[in-house]
C-alpha positions, 0 to 999 in steps of 0.5 A: 719697607715704609720710610718717610724722610725729610731734608731741609736747608735754608741756604739751598746747600744741605751739606752745609746746613741740612736738617734731616729726619727719617722715620721707619715703620718698624712693622714693615721691616723684613728679613725674608722669612715670615716666621722670623719677621713675626718673632723679630717684630713681636718679641724683640722690636715690640712694634705694638709698643714702639711702632717707629724707628727714627733719626733726627739730626741735631747739628749741621752736617760736617764735611769729612773732606772737601772736593776740589772745585769742579769735581763731580760725584759724591761728598762724604759728611758726618751727621750727628743726631738722635736715633730712637729704636725700641723706645730708647734714644741715643746720640749717634754720628753717621757717615753719609755718602751724599750724591747730588741728583737732578731732582734731589739727593741720594744718601747712603750709609752703614753704621753699627748699633748695639741691640743692648744699647736700645734694650732689645732682647737678644734674638739668638735662638739655639744654634742661631746666634746674633751678635749684640752689634748689628749693622744698619744699611740704608739708601734713601733718595730725597726728591725736591718737592718742587720737582 
């Protein structure tokens, strides 16, 4: 899957003032079945007209709880931003598990979207029904360009 992401912070603490953007090449999405992939890309995501899915934060992250001083491990933040899929942009709030690493951050999350909210035609076929609400999972490793 082709993904490009950036995380910028003026203070050096992206959990305080981080600005994030993520771009996914929609034609690179894979389900593991070539025929289904082609149908998804051509008929439902219409990648020829909407080649990318994008998220851009619109405000600073909000910490969901404070860690005690000296505690290591992940922090949980909520990031509000604009999610664009299939030519439709909607405001979403995404809860992210952010783990500092030696040369950057690892960010993990999952959240649900409704296909109908993004004008994606129902991909159900005969006995294979697809719910309107689908889960999106992601794990992104962001590396400091200076490293």
